[in-house]
Backbone as JSON Lines, residues from 0, in Angstrom:
{"i":0,"aa":"M","n":[-25.92,14.4,4.36],"ca":[-24.98,13.48,5.05],"c":[-23.77,13.84,4.44]}
{"i":1,"aa":"K","n":[-22.76,13.84,5.46],"ca":[-21.05,13.75,4.89],"c":[-20.43,12.63,4.93]}
{"i":2,"aa":"T","n":[-19.65,12.13,4.2],"ca":[-18.86,11.13,3.82],"c":[-17.04,11.39,4.26]}
{"i":3,"aa":"A","n":[-17.12,10.57,5.13],"ca":[-15.37,10.74,5.67],"c":[-14.44,9.31,5.36]}
{"i":4,"aa":"F","n":[-13.5,9.84,5.02],"ca":[-12.82,8.5,4.67],"c":[-11.75,8.26,5.84]}
{"i":5,"aa":"V","n":[-11.75,7.43,6.52],"ca":[-10.53,7.34,7.95],"c":[-9.8,6.32,7.45]}
{"i":6,"aa":"L","n":[-8.42,6.55,7.66],"ca":[-7.25,5.61,6.91],"c":[-6.34,4.99,7.87]}
{"i":7,"aa":"A","n":[-6.28,3.86,8.19],"ca":[-5.54,3.15,9.17],"c":[-4.28,3.08,8.65]}
{"i":8,"aa":"G","n":[-3.11,3.32,9.56],"ca":[-1.86,3.03,9.39],"c":[-1.46,1.89,9.6]}
{"i":9,"aa":"G","n":[-0.06,1.38,9.01],"ca":[0.61,-0.04,9.17],"c":[0.76,-0.09,7.08]}
{"i":10,"aa":"G","n":[1.93,-0.44,7.04],"ca":[2.1,-0.62,5.43],"c":[1.23,-1.23,4.97]}
{"i":11,"aa":"S","n":[1.0,-2.65,5.3],"ca":[0.44,-3.47,4.33],"c":[-1.42,-2.68,3.7]}
{"i":12,"aa":"F","n":[-1.86,-1.4,4.61],"ca":[-2.93,-0.97,4.55],"c":[-2.81,0.14,2.68]}
{"i":13,"aa":"A","n":[-1.54,-0.13,2.49],"ca":[-1.2,1.41,1.67],"c":[-2.03,1.0,0.34]}
{"i":14,"aa":"A","n":[-1.55,-0.62,0.15],"ca":[-2.2,-0.99,-1.3],"c":[-4.14,-1.15,-1.23]}
{"i":15,"aa":"I","n":[-4.02,-1.64,-0.15],"ca":[-5.92,-1.86,0.08],"c":[-6.68,-0.58,-0.03]}
{"i":16,"aa":"Q","n":[-6.13,0.68,0.79],"ca":[-6.43,1.67,0.45],"c":[-6.75,2.44,-0.64]}
{"i":17,"aa":"A","n":[-5.66,2.3,-1.39],"ca":[-5.66,2.8,-3.09],"c":[-6.91,1.6,-3.48]}
{"i":18,"aa":"G","n":[-7.07,0.4,-3.29],"ca":[-8.12,-0.35,-4.26],"c":[-9.48,0.05,-3.36]}
{"i":19,"aa":"M","n":[-9.64,0.71,-2.58],"ca":[-10.67,0.78,-2.15],"c":[-11.17,2.24,-2.45]}
{"i":20,"aa":"R","n":[-10.08,3.15,-2.53],"ca":[-10.49,4.5,-3.29],"c":[-11.03,3.76,-4.73]}
{"i":21,"aa":"R","n":[-10.52,3.11,-5.23],"ca":[-10.78,2.93,-6.73],"c":[-12.4,2.62,-6.93]}
{"i":22,"aa":"E","n":[-12.66,1.52,-5.63],"ca":[-13.92,0.8,-6.07],"c":[-15.05,2.17,-5.75]}
{"i":23,"aa":"L","n":[-14.9,2.95,-4.59],"ca":[-15.6,3.83,-4.09],"c":[-15.84,5.19,-5.23]}
{"i":24,"aa":"L","n":[-14.5,5.31,-6.02],"ca":[-14.97,6.42,-7.1],"c":[-15.6,5.65,-8.25]}
{"i":25,"aa":"A","n":[-15.46,4.63,-8.54],"ca":[-16.29,3.99,-9.65],"c":[-17.82,3.83,-9.46]}
{"i":26,"aa":"H","n":[-18.22,3.92,-7.98],"ca":[-19.48,3.71,-7.61],"c":[-20.35,5.4,-6.88]}
{"i":27,"aa":"G","n":[-19.21,6.19,-7.54],"ca":[-19.13,7.85,-7.41],"c":[-19.71,8.13,-6.26]}
{"i":28,"aa":"V","n":[-18.67,7.64,-4.8],"ca":[-18.87,7.89,-3.6],"c":[-17.39,8.79,-3.42]}
{"i":29,"aa":"Y","n":[-17.52,10.36,-3.02],"ca":[-16.08,11.29,-2.81],"c":[-16.26,11.15,-1.26]}
{"i":30,"aa":"P","n":[-15.5,11.73,-0.76],"ca":[-15.3,12.13,0.65],"c":[-15.43,13.78,0.83]}
{"i":31,"aa":"D","n":[-15.98,13.92,2.03],"ca":[-15.78,15.38,2.14],"c":[-14.83,15.66,3.19]}
{"i":32,"aa":"L","n":[-14.43,14.54,3.69],"ca":[-13.4,14.72,4.89],"c":[-12.66,13.34,4.77]}
{"i":33,"aa":"V","n":[-11.05,13.45,4.84],"ca":[-10.34,12.41,4.68],"c":[-9.32,12.4,6.13]}
{"i":34,"aa":"V","n":[-9.25,11.39,6.78],"ca":[-8.21,11.63,8.36],"c":[-7.33,10.2,8.02]}
{"i":35,"aa":"G","n":[-6.2,10.34,8.3],"ca":[-5.67,9.25,8.5],"c":[-4.07,9.29,9.59]}
{"i":36,"aa":"S","n":[-3.8,8.11,9.73],"ca":[-2.62,8.18,10.6],"c":[-1.4,6.89,10.12]}
{"i":37,"aa":"S","n":[-0.43,7.9,10.15],"ca":[1.0,7.07,9.21],"c":[0.66,6.75,7.87]}
{"i":38,"aa":"V","n":[0.67,5.46,7.37],"ca":[0.71,5.58,5.87],"c":[-1.03,6.0,5.56]}
{"i":39,"aa":"G","n":[-2.07,5.57,6.31],"ca":[-3.11,6.02,5.87],"c":[-3.22,7.79,5.96]}
{"i":40,"aa":"A","n":[-2.53,8.48,6.56],"ca":[-2.42,10.02,6.52],"c":[-1.45,10.21,5.33]}
{"i":41,"aa":"L","n":[-1.0,10.11,4.71],"ca":[-0.12,9.57,3.69],"c":[-1.05,9.37,2.15]}
{"i":42,"aa":"N","n":[-1.37,8.32,2.17],"ca":[-2.33,7.93,1.44],"c":[-3.48,9.26,1.31]}
{"i":43,"aa":"G","n":[-4.16,9.41,2.42],"ca":[-5.38,10.4,2.57],"c":[-4.71,11.62,1.91]}
{"i":44,"aa":"A","n":[-3.82,12.26,2.18],"ca":[-3.32,13.35,1.93],"c":[-3.3,13.29,0.01]}
{"i":45,"aa":"Y","n":[-2.71,12.15,-0.48],"ca":[-2.36,11.91,-1.83],"c":[-4.09,12.02,-2.45]}
{"i":46,"aa":"L","n":[-4.89,11.02,-1.83],"ca":[-6.21,10.82,-2.59],"c":[-7.09,12.52,-2.47]}
{"i":47,"aa":"A","n":[-6.55,13.17,-1.6],"ca":[-7.76,14.12,-1.15],"c":[-7.0,15.11,-2.39]}
{"i":48,"aa":"S","n":[-5.6,15.2,-2.5],"ca":[-5.22,16.25,-3.66],"c":[-5.4,15.63,-5.03]}
{"i":49,"aa":"D","n":[-5.76,14.53,-5.33],"ca":[-5.75,13.95,-6.73],"c":[-7.28,13.08,-6.74]}
{"i":50,"aa":"Q","n":[-8.47,13.27,-6.73],"ca":[-9.51,12.57,-6.66],"c":[-10.26,12.26,-8.09]}
{"i":51,"aa":"T","n":[-9.08,11.54,-8.84],"ca":[-9.6,10.84,-9.8],"c":[-9.25,9.7,-10.24]}
{"i":52,"aa":"T","n":[-9.1,8.79,-11.36],"ca":[-9.1,7.51,-11.42],"c":[-7.65,7.61,-11.57]}
{"i":53,"aa":"S","n":[-6.91,8.28,-12.21],"ca":[-5.61,8.52,-12.67],"c":[-4.9,8.69,-11.76]}
{"i":54,"aa":"G","n":[-5.52,9.77,-10.61],"ca":[-4.66,9.6,-9.35],"c":[-4.82,8.44,-8.45]}
{"i":55,"aa":"V","n":[-5.41,7.94,-8.55],"ca":[-5.5,6.46,-7.87],"c":[-4.75,5.85,-8.42]}
{"i":56,"aa":"S","n":[-4.33,5.47,-9.96],"ca":[-3.42,4.66,-10.26],"c":[-2.01,5.05,-10.11]}
{"i":57,"aa":"R","n":[-1.87,6.1,-9.99],"ca":[-0.33,6.89,-9.92],"c":[0.06,6.59,-8.33]}
{"i":58,"aa":"L","n":[-1.26,6.33,-7.31],"ca":[-1.06,6.3,-5.89],"c":[-0.63,4.45,-5.96]}
{"i":59,"aa":"E","n":[-1.14,3.78,-6.69],"ca":[-1.29,2.5,-6.78],"c":[0.33,1.89,-7.45]}
{"i":60,"aa":"R","n":[0.94,2.32,-8.21],"ca":[1.94,2.71,-8.89],"c":[2.92,2.66,-7.94]}
{"i":61,"aa":"S","n":[2.94,3.65,-6.77],"ca":[4.04,4.09,-6.08],"c":[3.84,3.35,-4.81]}
{"i":62,"aa":"A","n":[3.04,2.45,-4.7],"ca":[3.01,1.8,-3.22],"c":[3.85,0.96,-3.42]}
{"i":63,"aa":"P","n":[4.36,0.91,-2.14],"ca":[5.7,-0.53,-2.2],"c":[5.14,-1.71,-2.03]}
{"i":64,"aa":"E","n":[5.91,-2.75,-2.62],"ca":[5.4,-4.1,-2.08],"c":[5.62,-4.77,-0.88]}
{"i":65,"aa":"P","n":[4.61,-5.48,-0.45],"ca":[4.43,-5.55,0.73],"c":[5.66,-6.52,1.36]}
{"i":66,"aa":"A","n":[6.21,-6.56,2.69],"ca":[7.58,-7.05,3.23],"c":[6.86,-8.81,3.14]}
{"i":67,"aa":"P","n":[8.17,-9.41,2.95],"ca":[7.82,-11.26,2.88],"c":[7.75,-11.19,4.58]}
{"i":68,"aa":"E","n":[6.85,-12.57,4.69],"ca":[6.95,-12.91,6.12],"c":[8.0,-13.31,6.62]}
{"i":69,"aa":"P","n":[8.32,-13.23,8.16],"ca":[9.52,-13.49,8.18],"c":[10.07,-14.75,8.14]}
{"i":70,"aa":"G","n":[11.44,-14.94,8.08],"ca":[11.98,-16.49,7.62],"c":[11.65,-16.75,5.84]}
{"i":71,"aa":"A","n":[10.86,-16.04,5.45],"ca":[10.46,-16.1,4.22],"c":[11.7,-16.44,2.81]}
{"i":72,"aa":"L","n":[12.74,-15.33,3.56],"ca":[13.9,-15.3,2.77],"c":[15.41,-15.67,2.99]}
{"i":73,"aa":"R","n":[15.11,-16.94,2.84],"ca":[16.03,-17.83,3.62],"c":[17.27,-17.96,2.33]}
{"i":74,"aa":"P","n":[18.45,-17.55,2.68],"ca":[19.62,-18.31,1.33],"c":[19.27,-19.64,0.97]}
{"i":75,"aa":"H","n":[19.45,-19.86,-0.14],"ca":[19.42,-21.18,-0.52],"c":[21.22,-21.43,-0.91]}
{"i":76,"aa":"I","n":[21.96,-22.77,-0.4],"ca":[23.06,-23.03,-0.75],"c":[23.09,-24.33,-1.03]}
{"i":77,"aa":"D","n":[23.39,-24.65,-2.45],"ca":[23.61,-25.61,-2.66],"c":[24.6,-26.46,-2.16]}
{"i":78,"aa":"E","n":[24.93,-27.8,-2.17],"ca":[25.78,-28.53,-1.89],"c":[27.61,-28.17,-2.38]}
{"i":79,"aa":"E","n":[27.39,-27.98,-3.84],"ca":[28.52,-27.4,-4.39],"c":[29.05,-26.18,-3.38]}
{"i":80,"aa":"S","n":[28.35,-25.19,-3.43],"ca":[28.57,-23.89,-3.04],"c":[29.22,-23.92,-1.5]}
{"i":81,"aa":"S","n":[28.36,-25.07,-0.73],"ca":[28.7,-25.09,0.58],"c":[30.37,-25.61,0.73]}
{"i":82,"aa":"Q","n":[30.66,-26.46,-0.33],"ca":[32.0,-26.65,0.01],"c":[33.28,-25.68,-0.39]}
{"i":83,"aa":"S","n":[32.96,-24.71,-0.97],"ca":[33.97,-23.21,-1.31],"c":[33.73,-22.81,0.09]}
{"i":84,"aa":"L","n":[32.61,-22.74,0.98],"ca":[32.66,-22.03,2.12],"c":[33.16,-22.46,2.99]}
{"i":85,"aa":"R","n":[33.95,-24.21,3.1],"ca":[34.62,-24.42,3.94],"c":[35.73,-23.93,4.06]}
{"i":86,"aa":"P","n":[36.26,-24.02,5.53],"ca":[38.22,-23.5,5.31],"c":[38.72,-25.04,5.21]}
């Protein structure tokens, strides 16, 4: 039987795919085929090139932080600062 890893696109999947790979390696599961789209293709190429736990660790360190939810980063301006902004 052949094992394929099919990795989806979407920035939030980058870290999830690295964690998935770490667990599969820990259980002795190695792919015969790796395919993906967008970030999944990038992760797939990286994982196919270095199928070791140290390779997964390097991938995890290189993954960007997920973007915050829309509206989560609103500037806070206290009353004193807002006074200096007024004409």
